[in-house]
C-alpha positions in Angstrom: -1.7 -12.0 7.5 1.2 -9.7 8.4 3.8 -12.3 7.5 2.1 -12.9 4.1 2.0 -9.1 3.5 5.6 -8.7 4.6 6.7 -11.4 2.2 4.7 -9.8 -0.6 6.2 -6.4 0.1 9.7 -8.0 0.0 8.9 -9.8 -3.2 8.0 -6.4 -4.7 11.6 -5.4 -4.2 11.3 -3.4 -1.0 13.9 -4.1 1.7 12.4 -5.1 5.1 12.7 -2.3 7.6 12.5 0.5 5.0 9.8 3.1 4.8 8.8 1.8 1.4 8.4 -1.7 2.9 6.3 -0.4 5.7 4.1 1.6 3.3 3.7 -1.4 0.9 2.6 -3.6 3.9 -0.1 -1.0 4.7 -1.3 -0.7 1.1 -1.5 -4.5 0.9 -4.0 -4.7 3.8 -7.5 -5.9 2.7 -8.8 -2.4 3.4 -5.7 -0.6 2.0 -4.3 2.6 3.6 -5.1 6.3 3.6 -2.6 9.1 3.3 -3.0 9.6 7.1 -2.1 6.0 7.7 1.1 6.3 5.6 2.1 9.6 7.1 1.7 8.2 10.6 3.7 5.1 9.9 6.4 6.6 7.5 6.5 10.3 8.4 5.5 11.2 4.9 3.7 10.1 1.7 5.0 7.3 -0.5 3.1 8.0 -3.7 6.1 7.2 -5.9 5.8 3.7 -4.5 2.3 3.4 -5.9 3.5 4.4 -9.3 6.4 2.0 -9.2 4.0 -0.9 -8.3 1.6 0.0 -11.0 4.4 0.1 -13.6 5.4 -3.4 -12.5 1.9 -4.6 -13.6 0.1 -4.7 -10.3 -3.2 -3.0 -9.7 -3.5 0.1 -7.5 -7.1 0.8 -6.5 -8.5 4.0 -5.0 -11.6 3.8 -2.9 -13.5 6.5 -1.0 -14.0 5.6 2.7 -15.5 7.4 5.6 -12.8 9.0 7.8 -12.8 9.4 11.6 -14.5 12.8 11.3 -17.2 11.5 8.9 -15.6 13.1 5.9 -14.9 11.1 2.7 -11.2 10.2 2.3 -9.3 8.1 -0.3 -7.8 4.7 0.6 -5.3 3.1 -1.7 -5.0 -0.6 -2.1 -2.4 -2.8 -3.9 -3.7 -6.0 -5.6 -0.8 -8.2 -6.8 -0.9 -9.7 -10.2 -1.0 -13.4 -10.3 1.9 -15.4 -11.7 1.5 -15.9 -15.4 -0.5 -12.8 -16.0 
């Protein structure tokens, strides 16, 4: 799955090895990524990346999930548009 995600992130225009590419890979996971996941992997948030992806016609979903302390947190998930849409 990681290879498929990495290819998808590269196809979105993010160079492999960059923070944006890392963040896109996390957002492409089936359960998405929380702000804490992105901060841990990239050292900061990558919200502009979500806006850029949405402008390209892909879907950015927000979902409330239970965090490690039991509190509700938001996970963001990218769903790629299919070819021809």
